[in-house]
C-alpha positions as a Python dict, from the first residue, in 0.01 Angstrom:
ca = {
    (1, 'M'): (0, 0, 0),
    (2, 'P'): (51, 319, -211),
    (3, 'A'): (402, 449, -263),
    (4, 'P'): (489, 807, -163),
    (5, 'G'): (344, 1043, -422),
    (6, 'D'): (77, 798, -547),
    (7, 'I'): (-289, 893, -560),
    (8, 'Y'): (-495, 708, -300),
    (9, 'N'): (-845, 707, -154),
    (10, 'P'): (-835, 820, 212),
    (11, 'W'): (-1194, 708, 276),
    (12, 'R'): (-1187, 493, 593),
    (13, 'M'): (-826, 406, 526),
    (14, 'F'): (-663, 529, 846),
    (15, 'N'): (-693, 465, 1217),
    (16, 'G'): (-715, 782, 1421),
    (17, 'C'): (-910, 1003, 1653),
    (18, 'F'): (-1266, 1111, 1571),
    (19, 'I'): (-1372, 1475, 1604),
    (20, 'P'): (-1752, 1520, 1581),
    (21, 'N'): (-1858, 1764, 1311),
    (22, 'A'): (-2035, 1973, 1574),
    (23, 'V'): (-1704, 2023, 1752),
    (24, 'L'): (-1509, 2065, 1429),
    (25, 'R'): (-1741, 2344, 1308),
    (26, 'C'): (-1754, 2522, 1643),
    (27, 'R'): (-1596, 2867, 1613),
    (28, 'D'): (-1575, 2909, 1989),
    (29, 'L'): (-1304, 2642, 2020),
    (30, 'S'): (-943, 2659, 1907),
    (31, 'A'): (-807, 2404, 1663),
    (32, 'R'): (-580, 2271, 1937),
    (33, 'A'): (-873, 2213, 2172),
    (34, 'K'): (-1059, 2026, 1897),
    (35, 'L'): (-761, 1798, 1840),
    (36, 'V'): (-732, 1727, 2213),
    (37, 'F'): (-1105, 1653, 2234),
    (38, 'G'): (-1079, 1404, 1948),
    (39, 'R'): (-787, 1229, 2113),
    (40, 'L'): (-970, 1216, 2448),
    (41, 'C'): (-1266, 1055, 2271),
    (42, 'Q'): (-1035, 789, 2133),
    (43, 'Y'): (-897, 723, 2481),
    (44, 'A'): (-1246, 677, 2627),
    (45, 'G'): (-1346, 322, 2721),
    (46, 'E'): (-1685, 161, 2763),
    (47, 'N'): (-1749, 352, 3085),
    (48, 'G'): (-1705, 684, 2906),
    (49, 'E'): (-1392, 785, 3096),
    (50, 'A'): (-1042, 866, 2974),
    (51, 'F'): (-729, 925, 3181),
    (52, 'P'): (-425, 1000, 2961),
    (53, 'S'): (-154, 1211, 3120),
    (54, 'Y'): (-87, 1565, 2999),
    (55, 'R'): (241, 1440, 2856),
    (56, 'A'): (64, 1167, 2658),
    (57, 'L'): (-196, 1412, 2526),
    (58, 'A'): (72, 1660, 2421),
    (59, 'Q'): (268, 1387, 2247),
    (60, 'E'): (-37, 1253, 2063),
    (61, 'V'): (-147, 1589, 1919),
    (62, 'G'): (205, 1725, 1863),
    (63, 'V'): (207, 2019, 2103),
    (64, 'E'): (393, 2118, 2417),
    (65, 'R'): (262, 1995, 2750),
    (66, 'R'): (150, 2342, 2860),
    (67, 'R'): (-47, 2376, 2535),
    (68, 'A'): (-223, 2046, 2605),
    (69, 'I'): (-311, 2168, 2957),
    (70, 'S'): (-446, 2493, 2810),
    (71, 'A'): (-659, 2296, 2560),
    (72, 'V'): (-804, 2077, 2837),
    (73, 'R'): (-902, 2387, 3035),
    (74, 'E'): (-1059, 2535, 2723),
    (75, 'L'): (-1273, 2222, 2678),
    (76, 'E'): (-1371, 2237, 3045),
    (77, 'D'): (-1470, 2603, 3023),
    (78, 'F'): (-1674, 2532, 2711),
    (79, 'G'): (-1856, 2248, 2887),
    (80, 'L'): (-1748, 1948, 2680),
    (81, 'I'): (-1555, 1765, 2956),
    (82, 'R'): (-1511, 1759, 3331),
    (83, 'T'): (-1179, 1683, 3502),
    (84, 'V'): (-1168, 1458, 3809),
    (85, 'S'): (-843, 1441, 4010),
    (86, 'R'): (-693, 1104, 4104),
    (87, 'W'): (-447, 1008, 4376),
    (88, 'R'): (-226, 705, 4428),
    (89, 'N'): (-220, 500, 4748),
    (90, 'D'): (90, 685, 4868),
    (91, 'G'): (-85, 1022, 4831),
    (92, 'A'): (98, 1127, 4514),
    (93, 'P'): (-111, 1279, 4232),
    (94, 'S'): (-192, 1059, 3933),
    (95, 'S'): (-327, 1145, 3588),
    (96, 'N'): (-669, 1307, 3574),
    (97, 'V'): (-986, 1129, 3473),
    (98, 'Y'): (-1193, 1303, 3206),
    (99, 'V'): (-1568, 1253, 3173),
    (100, 'F'): (-1761, 1380, 2872),
    (101, 'L'): (-2055, 1621, 2904),
    (102, 'W'): (-2336, 1641, 2653),
    (103, 'H'): (-2343, 1982, 2487),
    (104, 'S'): (-2608, 2180, 2305),
    (105, 'I'): (-2397, 2183, 1987),
    (106, 'F'): (-2456, 1808, 1953),
    (107, 'Q'): (-2832, 1853, 1975),
    (108, 'E'): (-2819, 2127, 1712),
    (109, 'Q'): (-2625, 1892, 1479),
    (110, 'L'): (-2879, 1610, 1521),
    (111, 'E'): (-3169, 1841, 1450),
    (112, 'A'): (-2994, 1979, 1142),
    (113, 'C'): (-2896, 1639, 994),
    (114, 'P'): (-2906, 1683, 615),
    (115, 'P'): (-3119, 1460, 384),
    (116, 'G'): (-2960, 1137, 261),
    (117, 'V'): (-2738, 1102, 565),
    (118, 'Q'): (-2802, 811, 799),
    (119, 'K'): (-2763, 826, 1175),
    (120, 'D'): (-2519, 556, 1282),
    (121, 'T'): (-2600, 448, 1637),
    (122, 'R'): (-2349, 166, 1670),
    (123, 'G'): (-2207, 147, 2019),
    (124, 'G'): (-2471, 388, 2147),
    (125, 'V'): (-2308, 685, 1970),
    (126, 'V'): (-2492, 883, 1705),
    (127, 'S'): (-2277, 999, 1414),
    (128, 'E'): (-2319, 1082, 1051),
    (129, 'T'): (-2233, 822, 788),
    (130, 'T'): (-2319, 785, 419),
    (131, 'P'): (-2460, 474, 243),
    (132, 'R'): (-2127, 431, 59),
    (133, 'C'): (-1954, 271, 359),
    (134, 'R'): (-1864, -91, 293),
    (135, 'S'): (-1676, -359, 484),
    (136, 'G'): (-1383, -382, 243),
    (137, 'H'): (-1211, -76, 383),
    (138, 'H'): (-983, -65, 682),
    (139, 'V'): (-1159, -3, 1009),
    (140, 'V'): (-1036, 115, 1346),
    (141, 'Q'): (-889, -162, 1559),
    (142, 'A'): (-1112, -307, 1828),
    (143, 'K'): (-870, -229, 2115),
    (144, 'T'): (-908, 133, 2215),
    (145, 'P'): (-629, 356, 2346),
    (146, 'K'): (-815, 343, 2679),
    (147, 'E'): (-762, -34, 2693),
    (148, 'I'): (-398, 13, 2600),
    (149, 'Q'): (-372, 292, 2854),
    (150, 'T'): (-476, 63, 3139),
    (151, 'K'): (-129, -88, 3116),
    (152, 'E'): (26, 242, 3228),
    (153, 'P'): (-48, 202, 3602),
    (154, 'A'): (106, -147, 3592),
    (155, 'I'): (417, -6, 3421),
    (156, 'E'): (439, 271, 3681),
    (157, 'E'): (408, 25, 3966),
    (158, 'T'): (669, -210, 3816),
    (159, 'T'): (912, 78, 3761),
    (160, 'T'): (885, 215, 4114),
    (161, 'E'): (889, -131, 4277),
    (162, 'A'): (1213, -218, 4096),
    (163, 'I'): (1393, 112, 4157),
    (164, 'R'): (1275, 233, 4499),
    (165, 'P'): (1462, -38, 4697),
    (166, 'L'): (1786, 55, 4515),
    (167, 'L'): (1755, 422, 4613),
    (168, 'A'): (1645, 364, 4974),
    (169, 'G'): (1848, 561, 5228),
    (170, 'T'): (2008, 791, 4969),
    (171, 'P'): (1927, 1148, 4856),
    (172, 'L'): (1794, 995, 4534),
    (173, 'D'): (1504, 841, 4726),
    (174, 'G'): (1337, 1181, 4721),
    (175, 'L'): (1265, 1157, 4348),
    (176, 'A'): (893, 1153, 4272),
    (177, 'D'): (737, 853, 4100),
    (178, 'R'): (651, 1065, 3798),
    (179, 'E'): (1019, 1161, 3757),
    (180, 'L'): (1127, 797, 3767),
    (181, 'L'): (855, 703, 3520),
    (182, 'A'): (960, 982, 3282),
    (183, 'L'): (1321, 862, 3294),
    (184, 'A'): (1209, 503, 3237),
    (185, 'R'): (1011, 604, 2930),
    (186, 'R'): (1297, 810, 2795),
    (187, 'H'): (1584, 568, 2853),
    (188, 'G'): (1417, 232, 2919),
    (189, 'Q'): (1359, 67, 3252),
    (190, 'Q'): (1667, -157, 3239),
    (191, 'L'): (1908, 133, 3181),
    (192, 'L'): (1735, 343, 3446),
    (193, 'Q'): (1754, 57, 3696),
    (194, 'L'): (2127, 13, 3632),
    (195, 'A'): (2195, 388, 3651),
    (196, 'A'): (1995, 415, 3974),
    (197, 'D'): (2191, 129, 4130),
    (198, 'V'): (2526, 277, 4026),
    (199, 'A'): (2422, 619, 4157),
    (200, 'A'): (2306, 479, 4492),
    (201, 'E'): (2616, 265, 4543),
    (202, 'T'): (2841, 559, 4448),
    (203, 'W'): (2674, 775, 4711),
    (204, 'R'): (2705, 500, 4974),
    (205, 'R'): (3080, 486, 4908),
    (206, 'D'): (3153, 860, 4880),
    (207, 'R'): (2863, 1022, 5071),
    (208, 'G'): (2890, 1313, 4831),
    (209, 'E'): (2627, 1586, 4801),
    (210, 'I'): (2365, 1545, 4526),
    (211, 'G'): (2207, 1884, 4467),
    (212, 'N'): (1980, 1782, 4183),
    (213, 'P'): (1895, 1409, 4209),
    (214, 'G'): (1676, 1410, 3898),
    (215, 'G'): (1938, 1582, 3682),
    (216, 'Y'): (2213, 1360, 3824),
    (217, 'L'): (2021, 1043, 3738),
    (218, 'Q'): (1933, 1182, 3395),
    (219, 'S'): (2301, 1248, 3320),
    (220, 'L'): (2394, 897, 3426),
    (221, 'C'): (2128, 749, 3198),
    (222, 'S'): (2256, 959, 2907),
    (223, 'S'): (2624, 866, 2951),
    (224, 'L'): (2659, 581, 3198),
    (225, 'V'): (3012, 470, 3290),
    (226, 'I'): (3028, 160, 3512),
    (227, 'P'): (3293, 200, 3788),
    (228, 'G'): (3547, -79, 3825),
    (229, 'W'): (3439, -146, 4183),
    (230, 'Y'): (3071, -180, 4098),
    (231, 'E'): (2897, -510, 4164),
    (232, 'P'): (2549, -571, 4020),
    (233, 'A'): (2265, -586, 4269),
    (234, 'A'): (2212, -957, 4204),
    (235, 'E'): (2574, -1035, 4295),
    (236, 'R'): (2553, -819, 4608),
    (237, 'Q'): (2236, -994, 4713),
    (238, 'A'): (2397, -1335, 4657),
    (239, 'K'): (2697, -1236, 4869),
    (240, 'A'): (2471, -1096, 5138),
    (241, 'M'): (2272, -1420, 5147),
    (242, 'A'): (2594, -1624, 5169),
    (243, 'F'): (2719, -1399, 5452),
    (244, 'R'): (2392, -1435, 5642),
    (245, 'E'): (2401, -1813, 5597),
    (246, 'K'): (2763, -1828, 5725),
    (247, 'K'): (2669, -1609, 6020),
    (248, 'R'): (2376, -1837, 6098),
    (249, 'R'): (2597, -2147, 6088),
    (250, 'D'): (2863, -1981, 6306),
    (251, 'L'): (2598, -1886, 6559),
    (252, 'Q'): (2471, -2242, 6565),
    (253, 'T'): (2827, -2368, 6626),
    (254, 'I'): (2880, -2120, 6910),
    (255, 'Q'): (2549, -2214, 7069),
    (256, 'K'): (2632, -2584, 7040),
    (257, 'E'): (2977, -2535, 7195),
    (258, 'K'): (2830, -2326, 7476),
    (259, 'K'): (2569, -2590, 7545),
    (260, 'E'): (2834, -2861, 7561),
    (261, 'A'): (3053, -2644, 7787),
    (262, 'D'): (2758, -2581, 8020),
    (263, 'Q'): (2681, -2951, 8033),
    (264, 'Q'): (3045, -3034, 8111),
    (265, 'A'): (3053, -2766, 8382),
    (266, 'R'): (2743, -2917, 8543),
    (267, 'R'): (2895, -3266, 8529),
    (268, 'R'): (3220, -3134, 8679),
    (269, 'E'): (3024, -2962, 8958),
    (270, 'D'): (2819, -3275, 9023),
    (271, 'Y'): (3137, -3483, 9040),
    (272, 'W'): (3298, -3243, 9289),
    (273, 'R'): (2993, -3267, 9510),
    (274, 'S'): (3007, -3645, 9495),
    (275, 'L'): (3357, -3647, 9647),
    (276, 'T'): (3410, -3693, 10017),
    (277, 'A'): (3545, -3406, 10226),
    (278, 'Q'): (3877, -3587, 10257),
    (279, 'E'): (3909, -3619, 9878),
    (280, 'R'): (3821, -3252, 9822),
    (281, 'N'): (4082, -3142, 10079),
    (282, 'R'): (4341, -3355, 9903),
    (283, 'F'): (4282, -3177, 9570),
    (284, 'L'): (4279, -2836, 9742),
    (285, 'A'): (4613, -2917, 9905),
    (286, 'L'): (4762, -3023, 9572),
    (287, 'V'): (4668, -2687, 9418),
    (288, 'T'): (4803, -2490, 9714),
    (289, 'S'): (5134, -2677, 9712),
    (290, 'A'): (5168, -2634, 9336),
    (291, 'Y'): (5168, -2252, 9374),
    (292, 'P'): (5350, -2190, 9707),
    (293, 'N'): (5459, -1835, 9618),
    (294, 'L'): (5113, -1717, 9505),
    (295, 'Q'): (4842, -1584, 9728),
    (296, 'L'): (4548, -1730, 9533),
    (297, 'P'): (4193, -1640, 9634),
    (298, 'A'): (3993, -1924, 9780),
    (299, 'V'): (3753, -1914, 9484),
    (300, 'A'): (4042, -1964, 9239),
    (301, 'I'): (4190, -2248, 9446),
    (302, 'T'): (3853, -2426, 9460),
    (303, 'A'): (3791, -2382, 9084),
    (304, 'T'): (4137, -2518, 9003),
    (305, 'A'): (4088, -2812, 9242),
    (306, 'K'): (3755, -2896, 9072),
    (307, 'S'): (3921, -2897, 8731),
    (308, 'L'): (4209, -3114, 8859),
    (309, 'A'): (3969, -3364, 9011),
    (310, 'W'): (3764, -3377, 8689),
    (311, 'E'): (4074, -3427, 8473),
    (312, 'Q'): (4188, -3718, 8683),
    (313, 'Q'): (3838, -3869, 8684),
    (314, 'A'): (3768, -3822, 8314),
    (315, 'P'): (4007, -4091, 8180),
    (316, 'L'): (3869, -4346, 8427),
    (317, 'E'): (3511, -4250, 8334),
    (318, 'S'): (3582, -4293, 7963),
    (319, 'I'): (3724, -4640, 8023),
    (320, 'T'): (3460, -4769, 8267),
    (321, 'G'): (3170, -4574, 8130),
    (322, 'G'): (3067, -4501, 8485),
    (323, 'T'): (3090, -4218, 8736),
    (324, 'H'): (3257, -4184, 9071),
    (325, 'D'): (3072, -4333, 9365),
}
């Protein structure tokens, strides 16, 4: 590897985008549009389609996003590419798909191919190459940016799947997927996920107004301070699961006790019915005489008499294992 300032041979030494000579020599295209075209060609996969975002294109050719958009429109107007819109399942816009259109400038280049230059048709693409090319030089890696780019939808889906549940029910839930993805790329998904959780839990406690959710979340990612009351989502989920389990067990206990009480009430009622009229009257008289100064309703006297009869029968039943005849 040469040191800075050393003389080197650049021939087939670098990996990079390829701009066809016909495009490079075209005076009807700006230099920026030519750079964008070369990068789009590098993004193209075997099906001849490329779908980098405007942000990715701008980053790759070193221009602002609006300049990249302008260059794409210039290539469309010239007839080198066609833009096809894409949409996600939730209806939100996704990055465009670019297909390449054959242009007359390519035909003119093929017809004007100078002597001594071979036409390289590897991969179905015709380009100029000289006999000096040899295998000892570095070549472009087999994996294309298009193949690398296919990971982007999976990253987007993972980011939104991890963060959306944290923001549910808060003003922050209105953030678009592209905003969340931009924050994840800028600050990292782990930091964004933590900041989103802190922001959501803060709002649930204070119910304060959030005028600019995107800016608020961006500021948290840039200088995040964890409040003393904050509990990580995993701990909250564990506590919630423990609470639900305790609630389930308590409900089972209540249901079991109610079932046993109902069974005992039925047995007490059955026992009362098994008594003779004389025995029932005796228990009713005991209750009435026990509360001489109270004017108890007949229903209350009967209920108390049933309980008294059952209490007196229960010890005998536990000893004999039988019931009253």
